[in-house]
N, C-alpha and C positions, 0 to 999 in steps of 0.2 A: 194680656191686653193685645188687641189687634190694631196696629198702626198702619197696615198695608194700604197704600194708595192715598195716605193722608198728606195734606198740605201742612207746612210749617210756616205760618205767617205771623202769628203773634203768640207770645207766651200766655196771653189771656185765653187762648183757645184750648188750654190744657188744664186739667185738674191737678191738684197736689199729688195724688196717687199716680197719675200719668207721668208727672215730672220725676217722681221717685223712681219709677220703672225705667225711664231714660237714663237716670244717673246710675242705676244698678248695671244696666247694659254697658254704660260707658266704662265702668270699672273692668268689665270683662275684656274690653278692647284695648286696654293699655298695653299689654305685651305685644299685641299685633301692631299698634301704632308705633312701638319702639323697634319693630323689626325682630323681635325675639321669637315670635311665632308667625306663621304664614297661613293665609286663607284665600280661597277663590270663590267665596259665596256669591259675589256679584259678577262672576266671569260672564262676559257677553253683554253686560249692561253698559249703557253709555249715559254720561252726565253732561248736560249742556251748562257751561259756566258763562253766564251773561253779566258782565260787570260794566255798567254804564258809569260807574264812579271808581276812582283809584282805590286799590286795596293791596295789601301785602299778606297779612296773616289770614284773613278770612278766605281769600281766593286760594292761596297756596295750601292752607290746611284742608279745604274742601277737596282740592285736587289730590293731595297726599292721601286723604281718607279714602277716596274712590279708588286710587291705585292700590292701596294697602288691602282693599277688599276684592281686588282682582278685576275691577271694572276699568273703563276708559273715560277720558275727558275730551270734549270738544268745546269750542267757545271763543270768547274774546275778552280782553282786558282794556281795550281802547275803542270806544264806540265810533271814533273818527274814521275807522277802517271798515265800518259796516254800512249797510243801506240806510241806517238812520240819517246819515249825511245827505241822502237823496230824498229824504222826507218820509221814509217808512215809519209807520206808527208802532208803538210799543206792542199793541195787540197783534199786528202782523208778524213782528219779529218773534213773538212767543208762539204763534201758530207754526212758524217754520221750525223753531227749536223743538216744539212738541212732536213734530213728524220725524225728527232726526234722532231723538233720544228717549230715555226711560225715566229721567228725572231732570228737573230744571232748577238751577240756583241762580237767583237774580239779585243784584244790587243796583239801585236806582236813586238818583237825587230827589225824586218826587215822593212825598209821603203817600202811601196808599198804592204805590205802583205794584208791589208784590201781590196784594190782594186782587188787583185788576188782572195781573198776569195769570193768577190761578183760575180766573173766570174764563180765560181763553185756552187753557191747557187741559188736556185729559190726563197727562201724567202729573205726578206730585211736583209742587213748586215749593222751594225753600227760600224764605226771605233772608238775604244776606245783608240787609240794612236798606231802609227806604227813607231817604231824607233825614229829617229830625224826628222821625216816627219811632219804629221799633227795630229791635235787632235780636230776635228770639234765640238763635243759636249761640250768640255771644253770651246772652243771659244764662243759658244752660251750662256753658263752660265755666262761667263765673261761679254759679252754684256748685258745680263739680269741684272747683278749686277750693272753695270754702269748706265743703264737705270732707275732701281728702286731707286738708290741712288742720282743720279744727275738729274733725271726727263727727261733727254734727252742724246742722244749719241753725236749728232752733236755739233761741235764747242768746245768741250772739249779739254783741253791740257793734253796729256797723255805721261807719261815717262815710257818706258820699260827698265828695269834694270836687269843686270846680265848676265846669259849665253844665249846670243842671237844666238849663232851658233848652239848649240845642243838642245836648248829648244824648243820642237815642239809646245808648247802652244803659244809662241810669234810669231811663223811663221804664224799660222792660224789667230791670233788676229790682227797682223799688217795689213794683207790683209783686214779683215773684217772692221776694224776701218777706213781704207782708203775709203771704200764705203760711210762712213758717213762724210768725209771731216774734220776729227779731225786734230789737230796739233800733230805730233808725234816726240818725241825725244828718241833716243837710247843711253843708257849708258851702257858700257861694257868694260872689259879688251881688249887690242888690239888684242889678239888672239881668242877672242870670239865675234867678231862683227857679226851683222846681215848679213846673206848670201846675196850676190849681187842680186840673183834672187828674193828674197823677197822685197828688196829695189826697184828693177825695177817694181815689181808688184804694189807697193804703188805709184810710180811715174806715171804708166800708168792709175792709177785711179785718178790722179790729186793732189796727196799729196807728198810733198817733205820733207822727214824725216830729221831731224837734228841728228848729231852724236857728242857726247862729252864724255870725261872721267871724267868730273866734276859733281858729283851727286848733291852737294849743289847748284850749279848754276842751274842745270836742274830743280830742284823741286821748285825753288823760286816763280814761278807763275803757277805751275802745278795744275790741278784738280784731277788727278789720278796718283798714283805711283804704277806701276805693277812690282812686284819683282819676280825674278825667282832664283831657286836653281842652283848652279854650278853642272852640270850633270856628276857626277863622273863616272858612269857606262858607259858613251859614249866616255870617253877619251881613245885614243889608247896608251897614254903615261902617267903613273902615275906621273912622274915628272912635266909634263905640268899642271896637275891638282893641284899639291901642290904649284905651282907658283901663281895660281890665286885664290884658295879657301880663302875666308875670306877677299878678297880685298875691298869689299863694305859691310857696315853694317848699317842697318836702326835702329836708336834708337831715344830716346826722344830729345837728343841734336840736332841731325840732323833735326828732324821735327820742331825745333824752327825756322828754316830758311825757312819753307814752309808756304803755305797759311793755315789759320785756318780750312778751310773746305776740305782740301785735304783728299782723302781716299787712304789707303794703301791695295793693293790686292796682293794675292800670290796663285798660283794654289795648293800649298802644295805638298809634305812635305817641311817644312823649315828645315834648319840645323843651321847655324850660322848667316844667312843673315838678319833676323829680330829678335831683342832682345825681350825677353818675356815682358819687361816693356811696349812695345808698345800695347800689348794686351788690357790693361786697358784704353787706350785712345779712343776717338771717331773716331780717324783715322782708326783704325783696322777693316777691313771688311772681312778678309780672312776666318773667320769661318762662317760667314753668306754667303759669296761667296760659300763655300763648301756646305752648305745647298741648295743653289739655284740649285745645280746639280739635286736635286730630282724633283722639278716641271718642269724644262727644259727637263729632260729626260722622265718624264711622258708625256709631250706634244709631244715629238718626237715619243715615242712608240705608243701613241694613233693615231697620224696623219698617220704614215706609216701602222698601222694596220686597219685603217678605223673606229676606235672607236670614238664615240662622247658623250660628257657629256649631 
């Protein structure tokens, strides 16, 4: 498959076969991501890292991925130190990054910003999260984590928990998991349910998600529990946030009601939704999940740049 020059804006832009190819390439990148092997397949290439929103894992894993491939990184993690403060448009910022680099990674608070950036750039653009919209590279590393831990994605029973309205990771993931015919259960407060358009996308792919407010019941036969943070920064009303924060908590007592081999995932950062006591259990996969961002993003960068191991 030829990915050279391709933008990574939404998981919906890719077929199941293409996703599988990315996941296979990600497996090959694991020893390089761990520093056990070395490569310079992107030597001389430059990545522009443009983060208009805060980030730890996504930004650092992209930078680590580019460095592990022999490339270099320029960019910013705080837009207050850029010409945006002088009134420069996103389009003009992207034009500048396009002239300085070979690939652009952009995170922005406005939904649709990444696709807009791709229209103004000649080099490939990767969406590192656009508002409450999509987060395709997070989705791919989530799929990779499920695949490596469960040996397959198909036929798993997966519970998506928390802020399903504003949580962009679950929007991309619900669609992608539906390509694999999994059983999906959505658990959230009433005001933070999965958007209807995402549910309809799942149904169009042949998956009929279930919705419930009972977490204990939902995880009783689940293979994967995917937890999300309540997205405080996206709430228009602080009182609405205060009503729902802390409504669900994953702790060892809760996990006694789950299968022994259930895995607990989280895109991080967590706040109060997963107790630290869970970290020491075999269920906790969120830190390994975060590491998986490096090989997956290495695979993407090499594929769109035409680099081969």
